[in-house]
C-alpha positions, 0 to 999 in steps of 0.5 A: 858633336851633333845631338840627334833627337834620340840622343837628346831624348836620352839625355833629358830622360837620364837627367830626369831619372838622376834628378828624381833618384837624387831627391829620393836618396836625399829624402831617405838619407835625411830620414835616416840621419834624423832618426840617428839624431833622435837616438843621440838626443835620447842618450843625451837626455838619459845622461841628464836624467842620471846627473839629475838623480845623483843630484837629487840623492845628494840633496836628500841625504844632506837634508836628512843630515841637517834634519838630524842635526836640528832634531838633536838640538831641540827634538822638534817633530818638524825635524823628525818628519823632515828626517824621515821624508829625506831618508826615504827620498834618498833611498828612492833616488839611489834605487832609481839611479841603479835602474838608470846607469848602464856603464859597468864602472858606474855600477861599481861606484853605485855599489860602493855608494849604496854600501856607504849610504847604508852605513851612514843611514844606520848611524843616523838612525841610531842617533835619532833613536837615542835622541827619541829615548832622551839619551842625547849624550850618546846620540851627540857622540854618534853624530860627532864620530869621525867614522860618520864624518868620513863616510859622509865625505866619501859619499860626497866624493863618490857622487862627484866621481859619478857625476864627472863620469856622466859629464864625460859621456854627455860630452861624447854624446854631444859630439856624436849628435853634432856629427850626425847633424853634419852628416845630414847637412852633407847629404842634403848638400850633396843632393843639391849639388847633384841636382845642380849638375843635372840642371847644368848638363840639361842646359848644355844639351839644350844649348847644343841642340839649339846650336845644331838646329840653327846650323840646319836652318843656315843650311836650308837658306843656302839650298837652291830655290828650285829644290822646293820639295826638299825645302818643304820636307826639311821645314817640316823636320824643323817644325817637328824638332821645334815641337819636341824642344818645346815639349822637353823644355816644359819637362825640364822646367817642371818635372826636374824641379818637382817630379812629384807634382807631375806624378800626381798630375798624371795620376789624376789624368789616369783616374779621369781616363779610367772613369771614362773606360769604366763608363764605357765598359759599364754600358757595353752590355747594353749595346754590344754584349759579349764584346768585352772579355772578362779579363779586360773588364777586370783590368779596366774596372779594378786593376787600373783604378787600384794601381792609380790609387797606389801611385797617388797615395805613394806620391802624396806620402813622399811629398808629405815626408819631404815637406815634414823634414823641410819644416823641421829643418826650417824650425831648427834654424829659426832664432829664438827670442826669449821674453816673459810669458804669462802662461795662463793667457798663452794656454787660453789662446791655444785652447780657444783655437781648439774650441770647435773641435772640443765642441764636436767631441763634447770635451773640455779643457780645464786649467787647475791652477795658476801656471808658473810664468817663464821667460822663453820663446813665445812662438816655440812655447805656443807650438809645444802646447798647441801640439800636445793639446791637439794630440790630446783632443785627437786621441780622446776616447769616444766612449766617454766624455773627454776631459783634458787638464792642464796644470803646472808648478815651479820647482826651483829653477824649473817649470813643470807643466802637465797635460792630462787626458782621459783618452784611449791611452798609450801602451807602456812599450810605446812611451818612448817610441811615440817621440821618434820621427814618423812613428805612431802608436795604437790604431792608425785611425787618425790623420797624421804622419807621426811628426808632431811629438818628434817636433815637440820634443825637438822644440823642448830640447832647443828650449832647454827642456824635456818631454816625457809620457806616462800612460796606461792603455785605455786610461788616458795619458799624462805628458810632462813638459819640463822647461827652465824658468828662464831660458839660458840659450840653446843647448848643443844638441839642438 
């Protein structure tokens, strides 16, 4: 099979088109699969929230029961206060649980749990009232009633059933997220394989073309010396073929591997040519009036610059999006190295790096108290705080002096950090949306591609934590970072 110039050109251009299409399709599919993964992560977080709320309800109810027992023993005001606080917290947790659960069976269990809780709290309240009136005998009798004990045991069993049901949902959601990640890897792998096949096909075409060229050279050596004109003509043909080979080799070695780079380069050349044309048309009325028609001038001075501007901005956006996905992928593969982290020095390192921007905006960052120390990956935690603080500085309100507050506390085996600012705030409808990949809220007057908070939430998940936002538009925002006090290894969804 001999490759003609036209066939060779067609093969190379087809290879370029297929390679570019593979890159575009891989980018689009990667964005879609990452978005699906974010949705699965939200469902997993919801399951954790439900289990946490059930656990908080159980703890508060048990504390209320303990406080009642203590009050019946010595009628201490401390036990009475603890009883009132715990019963209120248990009711609040039960109400919060109703707003979280979505499964009809869980709703039925919740209704039974609310009825049992109402009975138990009524019995507890009656015994507390009798104890306050000094009728300790009747109060103790109510405390010892078998019906009250059975209700408490039923509450515990029902709570455990709800927790078990959520665990089943959580396991299924973990499986779905792993499937989503597998799909992402398959898409990227398929695109890479397609590019490899395109490269191999191009290499084969070049090799065949060089083989045909070598055959032509051998034929020329066998020609009669007297046919000098034919030899000269054939040599000229060969020279043109060599020039085309060099040109196509350049295209294959650069455009196929990085088509966006060439698009941006040629856009710069178009812009340069446009400036020359604009300069010519601008001076045309001075030396040749009437020679430049209006539509031609409009196309050269307005349409052409606008078109090249759109090409450049679109190529830059695609390049940024692809690079963003690659950065997220690389970060997801990095091994975590837990170590003890004194958080006050770590946060100070981050705030020092923002000193110049704070000075430009006339803003301050204040750490309210000693932050709890944790055991976790230093690089990832620094990235989390850097991202959240940079975000707070970026969206401060220029109409008032900027103030950012960092505070934290340890609650059991969790460390809760809050970054509070008095910036422009976030619409409540966007509190979850801002954590999605490539999604932003409010006026788009700041640089960015919408990956910062999505990256931060992905990091928080890897570290065993969560990020939430509480904000009112125009009044600032509070980002809460919930991390384990001691990192226990990567979760399945990371």
